[in-house]
Backbone as numpy.savetxt, mean C-alpha at the origin, in Angstrom:
# Nx Ny Nz CAx CAy CAz Cx Cy Cz
15.67 -6.33 -15.58 14.65 -4.94 -15.43 15.51 -4.06 -15.69
15.31 -2.99 -16.33 16.59 -1.82 -16.33 15.93 -0.69 -15.39
16.36 0.24 -15.40 16.22 1.48 -14.13 14.79 1.85 -14.81
14.61 2.30 -15.72 13.45 2.97 -16.09 12.25 2.28 -16.27
12.28 0.49 -16.35 11.35 -0.16 -15.80 11.07 -0.23 -14.29
12.20 -0.55 -13.47 11.69 -0.07 -12.07 11.06 1.25 -11.67
11.52 2.30 -12.35 10.72 3.28 -11.93 9.37 3.94 -12.47
8.86 2.85 -13.53 7.44 3.23 -13.91 6.52 1.80 -13.29
7.27 0.97 -12.72 6.15 -0.28 -11.93 6.37 -0.14 -10.35
5.88 1.18 -10.36 5.58 1.64 -8.87 3.98 1.68 -8.51
4.31 2.24 -7.08 2.92 1.91 -6.28 1.76 3.05 -7.32
2.38 4.29 -7.65 1.60 5.18 -8.19 1.10 4.68 -9.69
1.40 3.98 -9.98 1.06 3.23 -11.40 0.42 2.21 -11.42
0.32 1.71 -10.56 -0.43 0.11 -10.20 -1.80 0.48 -10.21
-2.62 -0.56 -10.72 -4.02 -0.61 -10.50 -4.69 -1.09 -9.51
-3.81 -1.39 -8.55 -4.56 -2.00 -7.19 -4.07 -0.80 -5.92
-3.39 0.56 -6.49 -3.14 1.48 -5.50 -4.11 2.67 -5.35
-4.86 3.12 -4.22 -5.64 4.45 -4.06 -4.86 5.10 -3.49
-4.84 6.58 -4.08 -4.32 8.06 -3.46 -4.78 7.82 -2.27
-3.74 8.28 -1.03 -4.60 8.89 -0.13 -4.17 10.53 0.13
-2.97 10.59 0.34 -2.34 11.98 0.30 -1.32 11.97 -0.73
-0.46 13.72 -0.19 0.65 13.44 -1.19 1.92 12.58 -1.18
2.04 11.51 -2.12 3.08 10.29 -1.86 2.63 9.39 -1.17
1.30 9.21 -0.55 0.84 8.21 -0.17 -0.30 7.53 -0.56
-0.59 6.25 0.01 -1.69 5.89 -0.78 -1.87 4.45 0.07
-2.95 3.79 -0.63 -3.40 1.98 0.24 -3.28 1.15 -0.66
-2.05 0.13 -0.79 -2.34 -0.96 -1.47 -3.50 -1.92 -1.15
-4.72 -2.08 -2.46 -6.07 -2.56 -2.06 -5.67 -4.02 -3.23
-4.30 -4.54 -3.32 -4.37 -5.85 -4.11 -4.85 -7.19 -3.30
-4.73 -7.21 -1.77 -5.14 -7.97 -0.86 -6.23 -7.72 0.03
-6.98 -8.54 0.89 -7.85 -7.92 1.72 -7.11 -7.30 2.74
-7.91 -5.97 3.72 -7.27 -5.34 4.58 -6.61 -6.30 5.76
-5.77 -5.95 6.58 -5.09 -6.54 7.26 -5.30 -6.38 8.76
-5.40 -7.35 9.47 -5.94 -6.97 11.09 -4.90 -6.62 11.56
-5.00 -5.46 12.78 -4.21 -5.04 13.47 -4.84 -5.15 14.80
-4.05 -5.67 15.67 -4.23 -5.25 16.90 -3.74 -4.60 17.94
-3.81 -3.70 18.74 -2.82 -2.77 19.56 -3.64 -2.56 20.63
-3.12 -1.93 21.83 -3.16 -1.49 23.18 -2.98 -0.22 23.63
-3.82 0.26 24.02 -3.46 1.77 24.47 -3.87 1.55 25.76
-3.49 2.25 27.03 -4.21 2.32 28.26 -4.93 1.25 28.48
-4.42 0.02 28.36 -4.72 -1.12 28.80 -6.00 -1.23 28.18
-6.54 -0.67 26.81 -7.63 -1.26 26.58 -7.10 -1.79 24.72
-7.89 -3.01 24.43 -7.36 -3.39 23.24 -8.13 -3.21 21.94
-7.79 -2.60 21.23 -8.63 -2.28 19.82 -8.05 -3.32 18.82
-8.88 -3.92 17.75 -8.75 -4.73 16.39 -9.18 -3.37 15.49
-8.75 -3.50 14.38 -8.82 -2.70 13.27 -8.75 -3.31 11.91
-9.48 -3.58 10.96 -8.87 -4.20 10.02 -8.01 -2.65 8.55
-7.20 -2.66 8.11 -6.57 -1.51 7.29 -5.60 -2.18 6.31
-5.89 -1.50 4.88 -5.14 -1.85 3.70 -3.37 -1.18 4.08
-2.46 -2.16 3.86 -1.16 -1.48 4.00 -1.12 0.00 3.31
-0.18 0.71 3.76 0.04 2.15 3.58 0.94 2.28 2.66
1.13 2.69 1.54 2.55 2.96 0.80 3.08 4.08 0.22
4.21 4.02 -0.13 4.76 5.37 -0.81 4.63 5.33 -2.56
3.90 6.46 -2.99 3.84 6.30 -4.35 5.02 5.53 -5.47
6.28 5.72 -4.61 7.58 5.25 -5.48 7.84 4.10 -4.97
7.32 3.26 -3.93 7.11 2.08 -3.50 6.94 0.75 -4.97
7.33 -0.40 -4.55 6.72 -1.56 -5.75 6.95 -2.70 -5.28
5.89 -3.58 -5.63 6.23 -5.11 -5.41 5.91 -5.61 -6.66
5.99 -7.22 -6.67 5.86 -8.24 -7.46 4.66 -8.13 -7.83
3.55 -7.58 -7.47 2.08 -7.98 -7.83 1.57 -6.85 -8.95
2.46 -5.82 -9.62 2.27 -4.83 -9.99 1.24 -5.09 -11.05
0.38 -4.32 -11.36 -0.73 -4.50 -12.50 -0.49 -3.13 -13.05
-0.28 -2.73 -14.28 -0.56 -1.46 -14.73 -2.04 -0.62 -14.88
-2.23 0.44 -14.23 -3.79 0.87 -14.82 -4.26 0.98 -15.68
């Protein structure tokens, strides 16, 4: 893969990516991930899509 190909196969150019803010968004390739966290002795559970930078990339890239 050439340098140019790597730059074009980014989250920003992927069909599975939804922009949220400048340079960040959600990867919606797979179902949301469950997150369990504890704050002040209270346990919370949420489901979220992974947040990525628009310049990130992975092997599941599909052009928009």
